[in-house]
MIMARDO-663527 format. One line per field, with one value per residue: residue number from 1; residue in three letters; chain; x, y, z of N, C-alpha, C, O in turn. Coordinates in pm, 1 decimal. Example, Ala and Ser with C-alpha at 12.3 -4.5 7.8 and 13.67 -1.06 7.14 Angstrom:
! MIMARDO-663527
k = 1,2;
r = Ala,Ser;
c = A,A;
n_x = 1319.0,1285.0;
n_y = -569.0,-225.0;
n_z = 780.0,708.0;
ca_x = 1230.0,1367.0;
ca_y = -450.0,-106.0;
ca_z = 780.0,714.0;
c_x = 1320.0,1290.0;
c_y = -330.0,3.0;
c_z = 780.0,787.0;
o_x = 1423.6,1340.9;
o_y = -331.9,113.8;
o_z = 846.5,803.9;
***
This chain:
! MIMARDO-663527
k = 1,2,3,4,5,6,7,8,9,10,11,12,13,14,15,16,17,18,19,20,21,22,23,24,25,26,27,28,29,30,31,32,33,34,35,36,37,38,39,40,41,42,43,44,45,46,47,48,49,50,51,52,53,54,55,56,57,58,59,60,61,62,63,64,65,66,67,68,69,70,71,72,73,74;
r = Unk,Unk,Unk,Unk,Unk,Unk,Unk,Unk,Unk,Unk,Unk,Unk,Unk,Unk,Unk,Unk,Unk,Unk,Unk,Unk,Unk,Unk,Unk,Unk,Unk,Unk,Unk,Unk,Unk,Unk,Unk,Unk,Unk,Unk,Unk,Unk,Unk,Unk,Unk,Unk,Unk,Unk,Unk,Unk,Unk,Unk,Unk,Unk,Unk,Unk,Unk,Unk,Unk,Unk,Unk,Unk,Unk,Unk,Unk,Unk,Unk,Unk,Unk,Unk,Unk,Unk,Unk,Unk,Unk,Unk,Unk,Unk,Unk,Unk;
c = A,A,A,A,A,A,A,A,A,A,A,A,A,A,A,A,A,A,A,A,A,A,A,A,A,A,A,A,A,A,A,A,A,A,A,A,A,A,A,A,A,A,A,A,A,A,A,A,A,A,A,A,A,A,A,A,A,A,A,A,A,A,A,A,A,A,A,A,A,A,A,A,A,A;
n_x = 6209.4,5886.5,5582.8,5265.5,4972.0,4651.8,4413.8,4078.5,3909.5,3616.0,3280.9,3140.3,2878.9,2939.6,2950.2,3171.2,3466.6,3503.6,3754.5,3768.4,3934.4,3979.8,4156.5,4232.1,4283.8,4208.1,4008.1,3729.5,3707.1,3735.9,3518.7,3323.7,3324.0,3340.5,3063.3,2918.3,2963.0,2911.5,2624.7,2568.8,2567.8,2514.5,2572.8,2639.0,2883.8,3138.0,3435.1,3603.9,3867.9,4145.8,4322.6,4585.3,4842.3,5098.6,5337.6,5617.4,5676.4,5829.1,5887.4,5590.2,5357.0,5181.2,4918.2,4768.0,4491.4,4337.2,4164.2,4017.5,3771.6,3615.7,3396.0,3117.0,2947.6,2602.5;
n_y = 5579.3,5474.3,5527.8,5450.3,5395.5,5432.6,5357.1,5401.1,5314.2,5379.4,5232.3,5361.0,5358.2,5534.6,5300.5,5143.7,5024.4,4643.9,4364.8,4057.1,3758.9,3375.3,3065.8,2715.5,2333.6,2245.6,2219.8,2191.0,2249.6,2547.4,2653.2,2564.2,2770.5,2974.3,3000.1,2953.8,3199.8,3390.2,3327.6,3442.8,3712.0,4024.2,4227.7,4411.4,4201.8,4240.8,4221.3,3891.0,3724.1,3450.2,3183.3,2947.6,2780.6,2535.0,2281.2,2176.1,1955.0,1794.6,1608.4,1572.4,1704.1,1948.2,2173.5,2504.9,2694.8,2927.7,3273.5,3626.9,3791.6,4135.7,4310.9,4565.4,4658.5,4723.7;
n_z = -6141.0,-6112.3,-6211.6,-6199.5,-6412.9,-6441.0,-6686.0,-6821.1,-6978.7,-7247.3,-7387.0,-7685.6,-7617.4,-7363.6,-7161.9,-6888.7,-6971.3,-6945.3,-6889.8,-6883.1,-6840.4,-6872.2,-6852.1,-6923.4,-6883.4,-7060.6,-7377.8,-7379.2,-7115.1,-7087.0,-7268.3,-7192.1,-6927.0,-6991.6,-7237.9,-6916.3,-6819.3,-7026.7,-7088.5,-6830.8,-6818.0,-6785.5,-6915.4,-7223.9,-7528.5,-7624.8,-7778.7,-7817.5,-7770.5,-7799.2,-7734.6,-7840.5,-7594.6,-7601.9,-7460.7,-7337.9,-6967.0,-6771.0,-6959.4,-7086.0,-7266.8,-7231.6,-7245.0,-7290.2,-7252.2,-7329.5,-7289.6,-7368.3,-7282.0,-7364.8,-7259.4,-7118.9,-6856.5,-6743.2;
ca_x = 6067.4,5746.4,5485.4,5081.5,4820.9,4496.3,4343.1,3932.0,3785.3,3436.1,3221.1,3090.6,2735.4,2929.6,2971.7,3308.3,3508.3,3577.1,3758.9,3720.0,4042.8,3985.2,4235.8,4192.8,4387.7,4140.2,3948.6,3605.8,3677.3,3754.0,3435.4,3242.5,3350.1,3285.4,2921.3,2847.1,2976.8,2802.3,2531.4,2553.8,2637.0,2368.4,2607.7,2683.4,2967.4,3234.6,3494.6,3667.7,4019.9,4131.5,4485.4,4696.1,4986.7,5189.5,5494.9,5713.5,5757.1,5859.0,5861.3,5453.4,5331.1,5092.8,4834.2,4689.5,4349.5,4318.2,4078.4,3940.7,3663.0,3575.5,3201.0,3072.8,2795.6,2519.9;
ca_y = 5602.9,5443.1,5545.5,5412.4,5516.5,5399.0,5371.2,5337.9,5277.5,5381.6,5239.6,5408.7,5439.3,5564.0,5202.8,5137.9,4830.1,4556.6,4260.2,3887.9,3610.8,3264.8,2973.4,2612.6,2318.4,2147.1,2312.8,2182.1,2307.2,2674.2,2657.1,2524.9,2879.8,3118.7,2975.3,3022.3,3383.2,3494.3,3378.6,3557.9,3820.8,4103.7,4380.7,4414.7,4161.1,4346.6,4078.0,3769.6,3621.5,3349.7,3175.9,2817.5,2767.5,2422.2,2302.2,2006.4,1996.4,1690.9,1496.2,1515.7,1789.1,2059.1,2310.2,2600.8,2735.3,3061.9,3369.8,3756.2,3881.4,4271.8,4358.2,4648.8,4681.7,4818.4;
ca_z = -6127.3,-6133.4,-6267.3,-6224.6,-6442.4,-6420.1,-6767.6,-6793.1,-7127.5,-7283.2,-7499.2,-7767.7,-7552.4,-7254.7,-7074.5,-6881.3,-7077.1,-6863.9,-6937.8,-6795.9,-6813.4,-6868.7,-6819.2,-6847.8,-6866.5,-7134.8,-7405.0,-7313.5,-6936.6,-7122.9,-7356.9,-7046.1,-6829.0,-7163.0,-7169.2,-6824.6,-6863.1,-7100.8,-6985.8,-6699.1,-6816.2,-6752.8,-6996.2,-7395.6,-7492.1,-7725.1,-7774.6,-7772.9,-7800.6,-7769.4,-7758.5,-7686.7,-7658.4,-7548.3,-7345.8,-7262.2,-6874.5,-6695.0,-7099.0,-7075.6,-7370.1,-7135.3,-7331.8,-7217.0,-7327.3,-7260.6,-7391.9,-7308.9,-7318.5,-7296.1,-7191.9,-7097.2,-6804.6,-6811.5;
c_x = 6010.9,5651.3,5333.0,4996.9,4726.2,4443.9,4186.1,3937.8,3610.6,3412.4,3201.4,2917.4,2800.4,2973.0,3119.0,3366.7,3521.1,3628.7,3761.4,3846.6,3991.6,4138.9,4278.2,4300.3,4315.3,4033.9,3787.8,3608.1,3675.6,3582.9,3299.7,3187.2,3302.4,3124.2,2890.5,2872.2,2913.9,2670.5,2466.8,2559.6,2529.2,2434.3,2583.2,2832.0,3000.3,3306.2,3583.7,3793.4,4079.7,4259.8,4547.3,4767.4,5034.5,5256.1,5495.4,5740.7,5706.0,5833.5,5663.9,5447.1,5200.1,5088.2,4773.2,4565.1,4347.0,4178.5,4035.3,3892.5,3608.2,3459.2,3221.9,2921.3,2696.8,2422.6;
c_y = 5528.4,5488.7,5411.4,5521.6,5381.2,5411.8,5344.0,5392.1,5325.7,5315.6,5330.3,5485.8,5465.4,5478.5,5258.2,5031.4,4766.6,4464.3,4147.6,3775.1,3475.6,3141.6,2862.1,2548.2,2245.5,2278.5,2260.7,2253.1,2517.4,2703.4,2693.2,2739.3,2952.7,3130.6,3037.2,3177.3,3475.2,3483.3,3432.0,3671.2,3917.2,4242.7,4347.1,4335.7,4244.2,4236.8,3998.0,3739.2,3544.1,3280.2,3052.6,2796.3,2620.7,2475.2,2152.3,2032.1,1857.6,1545.0,1464.7,1744.7,1880.9,2186.6,2363.6,2700.1,2890.1,3183.3,3494.4,3788.5,4036.6,4260.9,4474.8,4607.9,4795.4,4856.4;
c_z = -6171.6,-6151.4,-6280.4,-6282.2,-6461.4,-6519.6,-6759.2,-6963.3,-7169.9,-7402.1,-7538.0,-7680.2,-7437.3,-7116.3,-7015.4,-6990.7,-6923.5,-6943.2,-6835.3,-6867.4,-6777.0,-6895.3,-6776.1,-6946.5,-7026.3,-7247.3,-7391.4,-7164.2,-6995.1,-7213.5,-7266.9,-6958.1,-6905.2,-7182.6,-7116.5,-6800.8,-6874.7,-7080.8,-6898.0,-6671.0,-6836.1,-6908.3,-7161.2,-7378.7,-7611.2,-7795.0,-7738.3,-7799.4,-7725.7,-7796.6,-7701.1,-7744.1,-7559.6,-7495.0,-7344.5,-7115.1,-6854.5,-6784.3,-7115.2,-7153.3,-7311.0,-7218.9,-7224.1,-7302.3,-7271.8,-7369.0,-7247.3,-7359.2,-7283.6,-7356.8,-7134.3,-6971.3,-6802.7,-6668.0;
o_x = 6051.4,5605.8,5320.3,4962.8,4747.8,4375.9,4159.3,3968.4,3509.6,3484.2,3227.0,2867.2,2727.2,3011.2,3178.1,3301.8,3542.1,3582.8,3755.7,3806.7,3959.9,4217.9,4335.3,4370.7,4398.3,3998.1,3722.7,3507.8,3610.9,3547.8,3217.7,3080.4,3196.1,3060.7,2842.9,2784.8,2872.7,2596.3,2348.2,2559.1,2443.4,2362.4,2508.5,2904.1,2919.1,3241.8,3648.0,3796.0,4078.4,4316.0,4567.1,4791.2,4995.1,5277.9,5416.3,5821.9,5599.8,5793.1,5617.5,5497.7,5101.6,5174.6,4736.7,4581.0,4359.6,4128.6,4025.0,3915.1,3558.2,3426.5,3335.3,2820.4,2703.3,2331.3;
o_y = 5484.2,5494.2,5315.4,5636.6,5263.5,5512.6,5253.1,5493.8,5292.8,5322.8,5425.7,5598.2,5419.1,5526.1,5359.1,4973.1,4826.2,4452.6,4165.2,3712.6,3455.1,3176.7,2844.5,2602.5,2192.1,2389.8,2364.5,2304.3,2598.9,2819.8,2784.9,2799.2,3004.9,3232.6,3145.9,3255.7,3574.7,3579.3,3462.0,3731.9,3880.8,4317.6,4257.6,4358.3,4303.5,4161.4,4018.1,3730.6,3552.3,3323.8,3030.2,2785.9,2616.0,2592.7,2058.0,2122.9,1807.6,1435.1,1355.8,1849.9,1861.6,2267.1,2317.0,2761.5,2928.0,3164.7,3484.4,3826.6,4053.6,4217.8,4501.4,4544.2,4911.7,4938.7;
o_z = -6279.1,-6037.2,-6356.4,-6254.4,-6490.4,-6500.4,-6680.6,-7025.6,-7107.7,-7501.8,-7464.6,-7681.8,-7349.8,-7009.4,-7054.0,-7077.4,-6817.9,-7056.8,-6713.6,-6965.7,-6659.9,-6982.8,-6668.4,-7031.7,-7099.9,-7208.9,-7403.7,-7114.5,-6929.3,-7194.5,-7264.2,-6945.2,-6871.7,-7155.7,-7149.2,-6763.6,-6815.1,-7059.7,-6884.2,-6564.0,-6916.5,-6974.4,-7200.6,-7281.5,-7682.1,-7867.9,-7635.4,-7922.2,-7602.9,-7897.1,-7581.6,-7864.4,-7443.0,-7465.5,-7348.1,-7097.3,-6891.7,-6746.1,-7148.9,-7114.5,-7382.2,-7253.6,-7116.2,-7407.8,-7155.4,-7480.0,-7125.1,-7474.0,-7172.4,-7467.4,-7094.6,-7001.9,-6842.6,-6675.3;
***
């Protein structure tokens, strides 16, 4: 039996917290996407988590640059 639970997290000022996930092959692309998102954000920025991973595919090294932004909407 599988149960699905929807959790809603609230920021300390009562706003609903949300997340936005970015995933790019190049760090400059990730930087641009994050900066564009933050410029247009009307709510409050709460936190950012950044990650880099690398792997080998067909003899070529492949990078994955990702970030998760936690924010609240007003």
